[in-house]
Structures are given as C-alpha cells and as structure tokens.
C-alpha positions in Angstrom: -56.4 -114.9 -10.9 -52.5 -115.5 -11.3 -50.1 -113.9 -9.0 -46.6 -112.6 -9.2 -43.6 -111.5 -7.4 -41.2 -108.7 -8.1 -37.3 -109.5 -8.2 -37.1 -106.9 -5.5 -38.7 -109.1 -3.2 -35.6 -111.2 -3.0 -32.1 -110.5 -1.4 -30.1 -108.6 -3.6 -27.3 -110.3 -5.4 -29.2 -113.7 -5.3 -29.5 -115.1 -8.9 -32.3 -114.5 -10.9 -33.0 -118.0 -11.7 -32.7 -119.2 -7.9 -35.4 -116.5 -7.2 -37.4 -117.9 -10.0 -37.4 -121.5 -8.6 -38.4 -120.1 -5.3 -41.0 -118.1 -6.6 -42.5 -121.2 -8.3 -42.0 -123.3 -5.1 -44.0 -120.7 -3.1 -46.8 -120.7 -5.5 -46.3 -117.8 -7.7 -47.3 -117.7 -11.4 -44.7 -115.2 -12.5 -41.7 -113.0 -11.6 -41.4 -109.1 -12.7 -37.4 -108.9 -13.4 -35.5 -105.6 -13.5 -33.4 -104.2 -16.2 -30.4 -102.9 -14.7 -27.2 -101.0 -15.5 -25.0 -104.0 -14.9 -25.2 -107.4 -13.4 -27.1 -110.5 -14.4 -29.7 -108.9 -16.0 -27.9 -105.5 -17.2 -27.3 -103.4 -20.4 -24.3 -105.5 -21.0 -26.1 -108.7 -20.7 -25.9 -110.3 -24.4 -29.2 -111.4 -25.9 -27.9 -115.0 -25.9 -27.7 -114.6 -21.9 -31.1 -112.9 -21.8 -32.5 -115.7 -23.9 -31.4 -118.3 -22.1 -32.5 -116.7 -18.8 -35.9 -116.6 -20.2 -36.0 -119.8 -21.3 -35.0 -121.3 -18.2 -38.0 -119.1 -16.3 -40.1 -120.5 -18.9 -39.5 -123.9 -18.1 -40.2 -123.4 -14.8 -43.5 -122.4 -16.0 -43.4 -118.9 -14.9 -44.2 -115.6 -16.7 -41.5 -112.9 -17.0 -42.0 -109.0 -17.6 -39.4 -106.4 -17.9 -41.4 -103.4 -17.5 -45.2 -102.7 -16.5 -46.2 -101.0 -19.4 -45.1 -103.3 -22.2 -45.1 -107.0 -21.6 -44.5 -109.9 -24.0 -48.1 -111.6 -23.3 -50.0 -108.7 -24.2 -53.1 -109.2 -26.3 -51.7 -106.1 -28.5 -49.3 -107.0 -31.0 -48.3 -103.3 -30.9 -47.4 -103.8 -27.1 -45.6 -107.1 -27.9 -43.6 -105.8 -30.5 -42.5 -102.7 -28.1 -41.6 -105.4 -25.5 -39.3 -107.1 -27.9 -37.6 -104.0 -29.1 -36.8 -103.0 -25.3 
C-alpha cells in the first residue's frame, strides 16, 4: 500500500516543494496538492510554473494529484485526459 499526505497538513504558506521534501523524508509516497484561486498553485500559475513544480515533485519520487476524482495515474485514459484538461 502506498500512502500520501494532503498539502493542507502543512502550515499555510509553506512552499509546495518544501512540503513535498518533508513528505518524502517522512516516508510518504505522494502528496495531494490543492488548486487555489491565488498563490503558488493558483488560477494564475502559468503552465511552465506548474510543469516545473510537477517535475520537481516527481524528481523526489512522489506522486501528485490535484483532484480526488481525476488523477494523472489512472488506468483509464479518459480520466487521465480529464486530469490534463483540468
């Protein structure tokens, strides 16, 4: 079984990559991120910034996800495509 932790488990305002590093250090396999209206991962975050964040987290060996219903690692191509659209 793999275990993950939600970004809301960390103090508000702590950088996402810092949270991901701590999650990895503490033995978690993934971190669930939250898309916000503003901030580091918000509606105004550029695709380039998002992809860089995604790569940095993947480089740590952690899985990521923005939503519970649509995840990038789904066995379903339809679900993966929906996650990409989001």
